[in-house]
N, CA and C atoms as a LAMMPS dump frame, in Angstrom:
ITEM: TIMESTEP
0
ITEM: NUMBER OF ATOMS
306
ITEM: BOX BOUNDS ff ff ff
-5.0000000000000000e+02 5.0000000000000000e+02
-5.0000000000000000e+02 5.0000000000000000e+02
-5.0000000000000000e+02 5.0000000000000000e+02
ITEM: ATOMS id mol type element x y z
1 1 1 N 418.281 49.947 35.456
2 1 2 C 418.403 51.247 34.837
3 1 3 C 419.655 51.305 33.979
4 2 1 N 419.564 50.801 32.818
5 2 2 C 420.727 50.776 31.948
6 2 3 C 420.951 52.09 31.208
7 3 1 N 420.024 53.07 31.357
8 3 2 C 420.181 54.361 30.701
9 3 3 C 421.127 55.285 31.453
10 4 1 N 421.346 55.083 32.723
11 4 2 C 422.145 55.982 33.552
12 4 3 C 423.593 56.147 33.094
13 5 1 N 424.292 55.113 32.621
14 5 2 C 425.688 55.313 32.232
15 5 3 C 425.873 56.391 31.17
16 6 1 N 424.863 56.646 30.353
17 6 2 C 424.996 57.675 29.33
18 6 3 C 425.13 59.063 29.939
19 7 1 N 424.659 59.242 31.18
20 7 2 C 424.808 60.531 31.839
21 7 3 C 426.282 60.836 32.117
22 8 1 N 427.064 59.816 32.417
23 8 2 C 428.465 60.003 32.743
24 8 3 C 429.265 60.43 31.517
25 9 1 N 428.948 59.864 30.376
26 9 2 C 429.631 60.208 29.134
27 9 3 C 429.026 61.5 28.584
28 10 1 N 429.862 62.423 28.196
29 10 2 C 429.37 63.682 27.641
30 10 3 C 428.869 63.431 26.219
31 11 1 N 427.587 63.59 26.034
32 11 2 C 426.998 63.378 24.716
33 11 3 C 427.066 64.661 23.899
34 12 1 N 427.125 64.492 22.611
35 12 2 C 426.987 65.65 21.736
36 12 3 C 425.512 66.021 21.724
37 13 1 N 425.215 67.197 21.244
38 13 2 C 423.813 67.609 21.125
39 13 3 C 423.049 66.62 20.26
40 14 1 N 423.673 66.211 19.193
41 14 2 C 423.035 65.288 18.261
42 14 3 C 422.721 63.957 18.935
43 15 1 N 423.673 63.425 19.691
44 15 2 C 423.458 62.151 20.375
45 15 3 C 422.338 62.259 21.413
46 16 1 N 422.352 63.35 22.181
47 16 2 C 421.322 63.54 23.204
48 16 3 C 419.944 63.68 22.559
49 17 1 N 419.889 64.414 21.454
50 17 2 C 418.618 64.598 20.768
51 17 3 C 418.107 63.274 20.194
52 18 1 N 419.018 62.494 19.619
53 18 2 C 418.626 61.19 19.076
54 18 3 C 418.094 60.274 20.175
55 19 1 N 418.749 60.299 21.336
56 19 2 C 418.278 59.473 22.444
57 19 3 C 416.885 59.923 22.892
58 20 1 N 416.696 61.224 22.986
59 20 2 C 415.386 61.751 23.385
60 20 3 C 414.313 61.385 22.359
61 21 1 N 414.66 61.464 21.084
62 21 2 C 413.716 61.065 20.037
63 21 3 C 413.346 59.587 20.166
64 22 1 N 414.338 58.758 20.483
65 22 2 C 414.09 57.322 20.653
66 22 3 C 413.142 57.047 21.807
67 23 1 N 413.358 57.717 22.924
68 23 2 C 412.48 57.546 24.088
69 23 3 C 411.069 58.004 23.744
70 24 1 N 410.98 59.139 23.078
71 24 2 C 409.672 59.67 22.678
72 24 3 C 408.953 58.694 21.761
73 25 1 N 409.671 58.134 20.8
74 25 2 C 409.075 57.179 19.861
75 25 3 C 408.553 55.942 20.595
76 26 1 N 409.313 55.473 21.584
77 26 2 C 408.868 54.306 22.347
78 26 3 C 407.543 54.588 23.058
79 27 1 N 407.42 55.773 23.628
80 27 2 C 406.176 56.131 24.306
81 27 3 C 405.033 56.281 23.3
82 28 1 N 405.317 56.928 22.177
83 28 2 C 404.28 57.145 21.171
84 28 3 C 403.774 55.835 20.58
85 29 1 N 404.655 54.87 20.436
86 29 2 C 404.284 53.583 19.859
87 29 3 C 403.717 52.618 20.895
88 30 1 N 403.687 53.028 22.151
89 30 2 C 403.152 52.179 23.207
90 30 3 C 404.04 51.007 23.558
91 31 1 N 405.327 51.113 23.297
92 31 2 C 406.259 50.022 23.544
93 31 3 C 406.783 50.007 24.983
94 32 1 N 406.395 50.975 25.801
95 32 2 C 406.948 51.097 27.144
96 32 3 C 405.889 50.719 28.175
97 33 1 N 406.247 49.76 29.022
98 33 2 C 405.366 49.382 30.118
99 33 3 C 405.451 50.407 31.236
100 34 1 N 404.525 50.338 32.162
101 34 2 C 404.459 51.301 33.247
102 34 3 C 405.732 51.295 34.105
103 35 1 N 406.205 50.103 34.453
104 35 2 C 407.378 50.021 35.322
105 35 3 C 408.642 50.554 34.653
106 36 1 N 408.833 50.239 33.386
107 36 2 C 410.022 50.745 32.712
108 36 3 C 409.8 52.167 32.187
109 37 1 N 408.547 52.583 32.157
110 37 2 C 408.229 53.914 31.639
111 37 3 C 408.683 55.045 32.538
112 38 1 N 408.621 54.827 33.855
113 38 2 C 408.98 55.896 34.788
114 38 3 C 410.452 56.302 34.632
115 39 1 N 411.401 55.349 34.656
116 39 2 C 412.795 55.77 34.47
117 39 3 C 413.057 56.356 33.081
118 40 1 N 412.373 55.849 32.064
119 40 2 C 412.547 56.404 30.717
120 40 3 C 412.003 57.827 30.662
121 41 1 N 410.876 58.043 31.328
122 41 2 C 410.289 59.38 31.385
123 41 3 C 411.259 60.338 32.08
124 42 1 N 411.832 59.88 33.178
125 42 2 C 412.8 60.704 33.911
126 42 3 C 414.01 61.01 33.024
127 43 1 N 414.507 59.999 32.319
128 43 2 C 415.659 60.187 31.427
129 43 3 C 415.319 61.182 30.317
130 44 1 N 414.106 61.076 29.809
131 44 2 C 413.682 62.014 28.771
132 44 3 C 413.686 63.446 29.272
133 45 1 N 413.204 63.652 30.509
134 45 2 C 413.203 64.998 31.076
135 45 3 C 414.629 65.486 31.343
136 46 1 N 415.507 64.576 31.788
137 46 2 C 416.915 64.946 31.984
138 46 3 C 417.539 65.4 30.664
139 47 1 N 417.267 64.634 29.616
140 47 2 C 417.804 64.98 28.3
141 47 3 C 417.251 66.316 27.808
142 48 1 N 415.943 66.512 27.984
143 48 2 C 415.322 67.759 27.539
144 48 3 C 415.946 68.955 28.259
145 49 1 N 416.152 68.826 29.564
146 49 2 C 416.766 69.913 30.343
147 49 3 C 418.201 70.151 29.883
148 50 1 N 418.939 69.063 29.698
149 50 2 C 420.326 69.151 29.258
150 50 3 C 420.417 69.849 27.896
151 51 1 N 419.547 69.452 26.978
152 51 2 C 419.542 70.066 25.647
153 51 3 C 419.182 71.541 25.73
154 52 1 N 418.186 71.866 26.52
155 52 2 C 417.755 73.265 26.657
156 52 3 C 418.888 74.111 27.241
157 53 1 N 419.558 73.605 28.278
158 53 2 C 420.663 74.341 28.896
159 53 3 C 421.817 74.544 27.914
160 54 1 N 422.172 73.485 27.188
161 54 2 C 423.294 73.581 26.246
162 54 3 C 422.963 74.503 25.08
163 55 1 N 421.736 74.437 24.597
164 55 2 C 421.338 75.332 23.505
165 55 3 C 421.324 76.784 23.974
166 56 1 N 420.92 77.012 25.21
167 56 2 C 420.928 78.355 25.78
168 56 3 C 422.356 78.887 25.868
169 57 1 N 423.297 78.042 26.315
170 57 2 C 424.701 78.447 26.385
171 57 3 C 425.243 78.778 24.999
172 58 1 N 424.898 77.953 24.03
173 58 2 C 425.364 78.194 22.657
174 58 3 C 424.796 79.509 22.132
175 59 1 N 423.529 79.751 22.411
176 59 2 C 422.901 81 21.966
177 59 3 C 423.601 82.209 22.596
178 60 1 N 423.934 82.113 23.889
179 60 2 C 424.648 83.204 24.558
180 60 3 C 426.024 83.42 23.939
181 61 1 N 426.726 82.33 23.63
182 61 2 C 428.036 82.444 22.985
183 61 3 C 427.916 83.138 21.637
184 62 1 N 426.899 82.756 20.875
185 62 2 C 426.7 83.365 19.558
186 62 3 C 426.422 84.851 19.705
187 63 1 N 425.593 85.217 20.675
188 63 2 C 425.296 86.636 20.899
189 63 3 C 426.544 87.405 21.307
190 64 1 N 427.404 86.811 22.141
191 64 2 C 428.653 87.458 22.527
192 64 3 C 429.564 87.652 21.32
193 65 1 N 429.633 86.654 20.469
194 65 2 C 430.453 86.761 19.259
195 65 3 C 429.907 87.855 18.355
196 66 1 N 428.599 87.922 18.219
197 66 2 C 427.99 88.961 17.385
198 66 3 C 428.322 90.354 17.907
199 67 1 N 428.321 90.516 19.238
200 67 2 C 428.65 91.812 19.831
201 67 3 C 430.108 92.169 19.525
202 68 1 N 431.016 91.195 19.656
203 68 2 C 432.424 91.453 19.386
204 68 3 C 432.681 91.822 17.93
205 69 1 N 431.917 91.246 17.039
206 69 2 C 432.144 91.462 15.615
207 69 3 C 430.999 92.235 14.962
208 70 1 N 430.392 93.128 15.723
209 70 2 C 429.223 93.832 15.179
210 70 3 C 429.555 94.672 13.951
211 71 1 N 430.821 95.179 13.866
212 71 2 C 431.196 95.975 12.693
213 71 3 C 431.167 95.125 11.431
214 72 1 N 431.577 93.894 11.561
215 72 2 C 431.67 92.993 10.415
216 72 3 C 430.296 92.52 9.991
217 73 1 N 429.405 92.372 10.961
218 73 2 C 428.106 91.791 10.679
219 73 3 C 427.158 92.733 9.944
220 74 1 N 427.395 94.057 10.068
221 74 2 C 426.487 94.996 9.425
222 74 3 C 426.516 94.778 7.916
223 75 1 N 425.358 94.683 7.318
224 75 2 C 425.325 94.425 5.874
225 75 3 C 425.84 95.625 5.085
226 76 1 N 426.515 95.317 4.021
227 76 2 C 427.004 96.355 3.124
228 76 3 C 425.896 96.626 2.125
229 77 1 N 425.465 97.879 2.11
230 77 2 C 424.378 98.237 1.206
231 77 3 C 424.986 98.834 -0.053
232 78 1 N 424.665 98.244 -1.161
233 78 2 C 425.135 98.762 -2.428
234 78 3 C 423.964 99.4 -3.139
235 79 1 N 424.256 100.555 -3.716
236 79 2 C 423.182 101.207 -4.457
237 79 3 C 423.036 100.513 -5.803
238 80 1 N 421.82 100.24 -6.146
239 80 2 C 421.527 99.564 -7.398
240 80 3 C 420.813 100.558 -8.299
241 81 1 N 421.252 100.585 -9.545
242 81 2 C 420.565 101.469 -10.478
243 81 3 C 419.117 101.038 -10.576
244 82 1 N 418.256 102.021 -10.649
245 82 2 C 416.849 101.654 -10.749
246 82 3 C 416.57 101.083 -12.135
247 83 1 N 415.816 100.063 -12.136
248 83 2 C 415.468 99.388 -13.373
249 83 3 C 414.128 99.945 -13.832
250 84 1 N 414.049 100.361 -15.091
251 84 2 C 412.762 100.906 -15.546
252 84 3 C 411.682 99.831 -15.519
253 85 1 N 410.509 100.255 -15.153
254 85 2 C 409.398 99.316 -15.103
255 85 3 C 409.001 98.941 -16.523
256 86 1 N 408.606 97.702 -16.726
257 86 2 C 408.205 97.293 -18.076
258 86 3 C 406.95 98.048 -18.496
259 87 1 N 406.923 98.307 -19.791
260 87 2 C 405.746 99.004 -20.298
261 87 3 C 404.549 98.072 -20.198
262 88 1 N 403.452 98.648 -19.798
263 88 2 C 402.254 97.82 -19.692
264 88 3 C 401.602 97.709 -21.065
265 89 1 N 400.949 96.589 -21.251
266 89 2 C 400.281 96.374 -22.525
267 89 3 C 399.057 97.287 -22.591
268 90 1 N 398.769 97.794 -23.779
269 90 2 C 397.601 98.681 -23.892
270 90 3 C 396.317 97.891 -23.616
271 91 1 N 395.39 98.568 -23.03
272 91 2 C 394.098 97.954 -22.743
273 91 3 C 393.41 97.604 -24.061
274 92 1 N 392.825 96.423 -24.151
275 92 2 C 392.127 96.077 -25.396
276 92 3 C 390.889 96.958 -25.559
277 93 1 N 390.658 97.328 -26.81
278 93 2 C 389.487 98.169 -27.073
279 93 3 C 388.236 97.316 -26.935
280 94 1 N 387.207 97.957 -26.475
281 94 2 C 385.95 97.224 -26.377
282 94 3 C 385.384 97.057 -27.784
283 95 1 N 384.915 95.874 -28.059
284 95 2 C 384.373 95.575 -29.379
285 95 3 C 382.864 95.482 -29.247
286 96 1 N 382.225 96.206 -30.095
287 96 2 C 380.769 96.168 -30.111
288 96 3 C 380.349 94.871 -30.796
289 97 1 N 379.437 94.121 -30.174
290 97 2 C 379.038 92.837 -30.718
291 97 3 C 378.429 92.973 -32.119
292 98 1 N 377.981 94.135 -32.499
293 98 2 C 377.414 94.345 -33.837
294 98 3 C 378.518 94.409 -34.892
295 99 1 N 379.759 94.645 -34.455
296 99 2 C 380.878 94.742 -35.4
297 99 3 C 381.436 93.378 -35.77
298 100 1 N 381.057 92.336 -35.053
299 100 2 C 381.578 90.999 -35.342
300 100 3 C 380.796 90.436 -36.532
301 101 1 N 381.499 89.982 -37.6
302 101 2 C 380.841 89.584 -38.822
303 101 3 C 380.224 88.191 -38.822
304 102 1 N 379.765 87.646 -37.752
305 102 2 C 379.097 86.339 -37.811
306 102 3 C 377.829 86.325 -37.055
């Protein structure tokens, strides 16, 4: 199980996601045998859980920051002068086929 040491080192989100993508690609391409597949599958689930937990924490932090700075986040609405609508082209007159000189 050479994948386990990566658990000890704190991975960035990007590194963890890349590792999970690599494991997924190996399974999709059929490069993983049954015996080595079980630990890789377990590692993939560990990574998925880790990513989900970290993304959830980040989302909570962002929401807390938004609450603290809610005054700043409100959009400033500027009144814009109304722009006159373009004049529409006049409807073409119907031409009687008897008026065409050919």
